[in-house]
C-alpha positions as CSV (number, residue, x, y, z in Angstrom):
1,M,0.0,0.0,0.0
2,P,1.4,3.4,-0.9
3,K,2.1,5.6,2.1
4,T,0.6,9.1,2.0
5,R,0.6,12.2,4.2
6,H,-2.6,10.7,5.7
7,A,-0.9,7.7,7.1
8,Q,-0.6,7.6,10.9
9,V,2.5,7.5,13.1
10,I,1.3,6.0,16.3
11,L,3.1,6.2,19.6
12,L,1.3,3.7,21.9
13,L,1.2,4.4,25.6
14,A,0.1,2.6,28.7
15,D,0.8,3.5,32.3
16,G,4.5,3.2,33.2
17,F,5.9,4.3,29.8
18,D,9.5,5.5,29.5
19,E,9.0,9.2,29.6
20,A,12.5,10.2,28.3
21,A,12.2,8.0,25.2
22,V,8.7,9.2,24.4
23,S,9.7,12.8,24.8
24,I,12.8,12.5,22.6
25,V,11.1,10.6,19.9
26,L,7.9,12.6,19.9
27,T,9.8,15.9,19.7
28,E,12.2,14.7,16.9
29,L,9.3,13.4,14.8
30,R,7.2,16.4,15.2
31,Q,10.1,18.7,14.4
32,A,10.5,16.8,11.2
33,G,6.9,17.7,10.3
34,L,5.3,14.3,11.0
35,A,1.9,14.1,12.7
36,V,2.3,11.7,15.6
37,S,-0.7,10.4,17.4
38,L,-0.3,9.6,21.1
39,V,-2.5,6.6,21.5
40,G,-3.5,5.4,25.0
41,L,-5.0,2.1,25.9
42,R,-7.9,4.3,27.2
43,S,-8.8,7.9,26.4
44,R,-7.9,9.3,29.8
45,P,-4.4,10.6,30.9
46,V,-1.5,8.1,30.9
47,N,1.1,8.1,33.7
48,G,4.7,7.7,32.9
49,A,7.2,5.7,35.0
50,H,8.3,8.8,36.9
51,G,5.1,10.7,37.2
52,L,4.8,12.6,33.9
53,V,1.2,12.5,32.8
54,I,0.3,12.7,29.1
55,V,-3.1,13.1,27.6
56,P,-3.4,10.8,24.6
57,S,-4.6,12.2,21.2
58,T,-6.9,9.3,21.0
59,S,-7.6,5.8,22.3
60,L,-6.6,2.4,21.0
61,D,-10.3,1.6,20.4
62,R,-10.6,4.6,18.1
63,V,-7.5,3.8,16.1
64,L,-8.7,0.2,15.5
65,E,-12.1,1.6,14.3
66,L,-10.5,3.9,11.7
67,S,-9.3,2.8,8.3
68,S,-6.4,5.2,8.1
69,P,-3.2,3.5,7.1
70,I,-0.4,3.1,9.6
71,L,3.0,4.4,8.6
72,A,4.7,3.5,11.9
73,L,3.9,2.0,15.2
74,I,6.2,3.0,18.0
75,L,6.4,1.2,21.3
76,P,8.4,2.5,24.2
77,E,9.6,0.5,27.2
78,G,8.9,1.4,30.8
79,T,8.2,0.0,34.2
80,G,5.0,-2.0,33.8
81,H,4.3,-0.5,30.4
82,L,5.0,-3.6,28.4
83,A,3.2,-5.8,30.8
84,R,0.1,-3.7,30.3
85,L,0.4,-3.8,26.6
86,R,1.1,-7.5,26.5
87,V,-2.2,-8.5,28.3
88,D,-4.4,-6.2,26.2
89,P,-5.7,-8.2,23.2
90,R,-6.2,-5.0,21.2
91,V,-2.5,-4.5,21.1
92,G,-2.1,-7.7,19.2
93,N,-4.8,-6.5,16.8
94,L,-3.0,-3.3,16.3
95,L,0.3,-5.2,15.6
96,Q,-1.5,-7.4,13.0
97,K,-3.0,-4.3,11.3
98,S,0.4,-2.7,11.3
99,I,2.1,-5.7,9.8
100,A,-0.6,-6.2,7.2
101,E,0.0,-2.6,6.1
102,D,3.8,-2.9,6.0
103,A,4.1,-0.3,8.7
104,M,7.5,0.3,10.4
105,L,7.5,-1.3,13.8
106,V,9.7,0.7,16.2
107,G,10.9,-0.6,19.5
108,L,12.4,1.8,22.0
109,G,14.0,-0.8,24.3
110,D,15.4,-4.3,24.4
111,Q,12.2,-6.0,25.6
112,V,9.9,-4.4,23.0
113,T,11.2,-6.5,20.1
114,K,10.5,-9.7,22.2
115,M,7.0,-8.5,23.0
116,I,6.3,-7.7,19.3
117,L,7.5,-11.1,18.2
118,D,5.5,-12.8,21.0
119,L,2.2,-11.0,20.1
120,A,2.5,-10.8,16.3
121,E,1.0,-13.6,14.2
122,I,3.5,-13.3,11.4
123,D,2.4,-16.2,9.2
124,G,5.7,-16.3,7.4
125,K,5.6,-12.7,6.5
126,P,8.9,-11.0,7.2
127,I,8.7,-8.0,9.5
128,R,11.3,-5.4,10.3
129,I,11.5,-4.0,13.7
130,L,13.6,-0.9,14.1
131,E,15.4,-0.3,17.4
132,P,18.4,1.8,18.5
133,E,21.7,-0.1,18.1
134,A,23.6,-0.9,21.2
135,G,25.4,2.3,22.5
136,M,23.4,4.5,20.1
137,Y,22.1,7.8,21.6
138,L,18.3,7.8,21.5
139,Q,18.4,11.4,20.0
140,D,20.4,10.1,17.0
141,F,18.1,7.1,16.6
142,A,15.0,9.4,16.7
143,H,16.6,11.7,14.1
144,T,17.3,8.8,11.8
145,L,13.8,7.4,12.3
146,A,12.3,10.9,11.4
147,Q,14.4,11.0,8.2
148,Q,13.2,7.6,7.2
149,L,9.6,8.3,7.9
150,V,9.7,11.6,6.0
151,G,11.4,9.8,3.1
152,V,8.6,7.2,3.0
153,V,5.9,9.9,3.1
154,D,7.6,12.0,0.4
155,G,8.3,8.9,-1.7
156,S,12.1,9.4,-1.7
157,F,12.8,6.4,0.6
158,V,11.7,2.8,0.0
């Protein structure tokens, strides 16, 4: 499916998310001109691991109802965050939708890739999960991710 400016970049949040990673990635992507939806498991405010509270743009239920294509699904780590995502069956549905649409799957931590592989029903379809390389600064990763996503939207990156 061709990606357009109407494709969604989703940053999925549950209580306990890694606030630093979310802030850095969100800022970098928005500075690059990308519209990023902060999606909560519910529509009320989400608490970060250290007390930062973010009001999501929308809820996971709403995203699953919409037919807008997904350009990227970004999942941060955090204390209790992944456990909450793992037990919610809607997260598996979102992963399946993202994989079917060839969305970029982005893991912001070592345990995220494991969770994605555990929840995703791949059916032999290769998936690519982007994550920071060992020792890479998150700011550098976020900048590279922003460039890749802008390139996909503009059609200059395949």
